[in-house]
C-alpha positions in Angstrom: 2.3 -16.1 -7.6 -1.4 -16.7 -7.6 -2.0 -13.5 -5.6 -0.5 -11.5 -8.4 -3.6 -12.5 -10.4 -5.8 -11.1 -7.6 -3.8 -7.9 -7.7 -4.5 -7.6 -11.4 -8.1 -8.7 -11.5 -9.5 -7.7 -8.1 -7.3 -4.8 -7.0 -8.8 -1.4 -6.3 -7.5 1.0 -8.9 -7.5 4.0 -6.5 -5.5 6.4 -8.8 -6.7 9.9 -8.0 -7.4 12.4 -10.7 -4.4 14.7 -11.3 -4.4 17.9 -9.4 -1.7 19.5 -11.5 -0.2 19.1 -15.0 2.8 17.4 -13.5 0.7 14.9 -11.6 -1.1 13.9 -14.8 2.1 12.0 -15.7 0.6 8.9 -13.9 -0.6 6.7 -16.7 -3.4 4.1 -16.8 -0.5 1.5 -16.6 -0.2 2.4 -12.9 -2.6 0.6 -10.6 -2.8 0.2 -6.8 -4.4 -2.0 -4.2 -4.5 -0.2 -0.9 -3.9 -1.8 2.5 -3.7 1.5 4.4 -4.7 5.0 3.6 -4.1 8.1 5.9 -3.4 5.7 8.8 -6.6 3.7 8.3 -6.5 0.0 7.1 -8.7 -1.2 4.3 -10.3 -4.3 5.9 -11.3 -6.0 2.7 -7.9 -5.7 1.1 -6.0 -6.6 4.3 -8.1 -9.8 4.3 -6.9 -10.5 0.8 -3.3 -10.3 2.0 -3.4 -11.0 5.8 0.2 -12.2 6.0 1.5 -8.9 4.5 -0.9 -6.8 6.6 0.1 -8.5 9.9 3.9 -8.2 9.1 3.4 -4.4 8.5 1.4 -4.0 11.7 4.0 -6.0 13.8 6.9 -4.1 12.3 5.9 -0.8 13.9 7.1 1.3 11.0 5.5 4.8 11.0 3.3 4.3 7.9 0.5 6.6 6.7 -0.1 4.7 3.5 0.7 1.2 2.3 -0.3 -0.3 -1.1 0.7 -2.7 -3.8 1.5 -1.0 -7.0 1.6 -2.6 -10.5 3.1 -1.1 -13.6 2.2 -2.5 -17.0 4.8 -3.5 -19.6 6.2 -0.7 -21.7 4.6 2.1 -19.7 6.0 5.1 -17.9 5.2 7.8 -15.3 6.3 11.2 -16.5 8.6 13.4 -14.5 6.7 15.1 -11.6 6.7 16.2 -8.0 4.3 15.1 -5.3 4.7 18.5 -3.6 4.9 16.9 -0.1 7.9 16.3 2.0 6.4 15.6 5.4 6.3 11.9 4.3 9.0 9.8 2.6 8.3 7.1 0.1 9.6 3.5 0.3 9.4 0.8 -2.4 9.9 -2.9 -1.6 10.4 -4.7 -4.9 8.3 -7.8 -5.1 8.3 -9.1 -8.7 10.5 -7.3 -11.2 10.6 -8.5 -14.8 14.1 -9.0 -16.2 15.4 -8.4 -12.6 18.8 -6.7 -12.6 18.8 -5.9 -16.3 17.9 -2.2 -16.1 14.4 -2.7 -17.6 12.5 -1.2 -14.6 13.9 2.1 -13.6 13.2 4.9 -11.1 14.8 8.4 -11.5 14.8 10.8 -8.6 16.5 14.1 -9.4 19.6 13.2 -11.2 19.9 9.7 -9.8 18.7 6.6 -11.7 18.1 3.3 -9.9 16.6 0.0 -10.9 14.2 -2.0 -8.7 15.8 -5.3 -7.6 13.6 -8.1 -6.2 13.6 -8.1 -2.4 15.4 -4.7 -2.1 14.1 -1.5 -0.6 14.4 2.1 -1.8 13.6 5.2 0.3 13.3 8.6 -1.2 11.6 12.1 -1.1 8.9 12.4 -3.8 8.8 16.2 -3.5 11.9 15.9 -5.6 11.2 15.6 -9.3 11.0 11.9 -10.3 9.8 9.5 -12.9 9.5 5.7 -13.6 9.6 3.4 -16.5 8.9 -0.3 -17.2 10.7 -1.3 -20.4 10.1 -5.0 -19.9 7.5 -7.3 -21.3 6.1 -8.1 -17.9 4.1 -6.4 -15.1 6.2 -4.8 -12.4 5.0 -5.2 -8.8 6.1 -3.3 -5.7 4.9 -2.8 -2.1 4.9 1.0 -1.5 4.9 2.8 1.8 4.4 6.5 2.8 6.3 7.1 6.0 6.2 10.1 8.4 9.4 12.1 7.9 11.8 11.4 10.8 12.4 15.1 11.4 8.7 15.7 12.3 8.0 16.2 16.0 5.3 14.1 17.7 3.0 17.2 17.8 3.6 17.9 14.1 2.6 14.2 13.3 -0.5 14.6 15.5 -1.5 17.8 13.7 -1.0 16.2 10.2 -3.0 13.1 11.3 -5.8 15.4 12.5 -5.9 17.0 9.0 -6.1 13.5 7.5 -8.9 12.5 9.9 -10.9 15.6 9.3 -10.9 14.8 5.6 -12.8 11.6 6.5 -14.9 13.1 9.3 -15.2 16.9 9.3 -17.4 16.6 12.4 -14.1 16.3 14.4 -14.0 20.1 14.2 -17.7 20.5 15.2 -18.6 23.0 17.9 -21.3 20.6 19.0 -19.8 18.4 21.8 -22.0 15.4 21.0 -21.1 15.4 17.3 -17.4 15.9 18.0 -17.4 13.0 20.6 -19.2 10.7 18.1 -16.7 11.6 15.4 -13.7 10.9 17.8 -15.1 7.5 18.7 -15.7 6.7 15.0 -12.2 7.8 13.9 -10.8 5.7 16.7 -12.7 2.6 15.3 -11.5 3.3 11.8 -7.9 3.4 12.9 -8.0 0.0 14.5 -6.2 -2.9 12.8 -8.9 -5.1 11.2 -9.8 -8.6 12.3 -8.2 -10.9 9.8 -10.4 -13.9 8.7 -9.3 -17.4 9.3 -7.0 -19.0 11.9 -4.2 -19.8 9.5 -2.1 -17.5 7.3 -0.9 -19.4 4.2 2.1 -18.9 1.9 2.8 -16.2 -0.7 1.3 -12.8 0.4 -1.1 -14.6 2.7 -4.1 -14.3 0.3 -7.0 -16.7 0.1 -8.9 -18.7 2.6 -7.3 -21.4 4.8 -8.1 -25.0 3.9 -10.7 -26.7 6.0 -9.6 -30.1 7.3 -11.4 -32.9 5.6 -13.2 -35.7 7.4 -11.2 -38.8 7.8 -12.7 -41.9 6.2 -13.2 -44.8 8.5 -11.3 -47.9 7.6 -13.4 -51.0 7.2 -12.0 -53.8 9.4 -12.1 -57.5 8.6 -14.8 -59.5 10.3 
């Protein structure tokens, strides 16, 4: 698909620096393009993939993060834990090289599964896990972080507030004016972006809609 090229050439490689020796298992073969981070949409990237962004919004699933993730041929992610279980991780397989031939594999604990095009996996990344791409092609998935279903609404709100404060520490300000401005700003940041164009095209919905051309006037016989 032509948007796969965009994901390779224009995608934001937002891989964070490792906080622990275990997390350093993420190699340079792993790249992401973020649609949502900590409950806030990335407007530029959503406009690259408006069809996908709109479907995610309309689905109503309790996402905190959504991003495309690519994995280079013959690369791996070492065994590690994400040390977080208040979110679960879901993978939607988009383009899996040698689909169904056990070339692209994910291991969680003592279970090994292969990505299959169009299928979804849901798992807890606080459990030790690793991944490998043994194929000659790039593996693409759409990855979600979802609030754990056992969280209460108050617990979700508290965790979201922590996320929001990482963006705008003024949310905890003792100055009423600063706090109000921060609350208004965070509310704006959490709005779904206006997607450009009136038409959503095929594939992942990337690119600009075609503009209708002017019809040529036919010359009549005199």
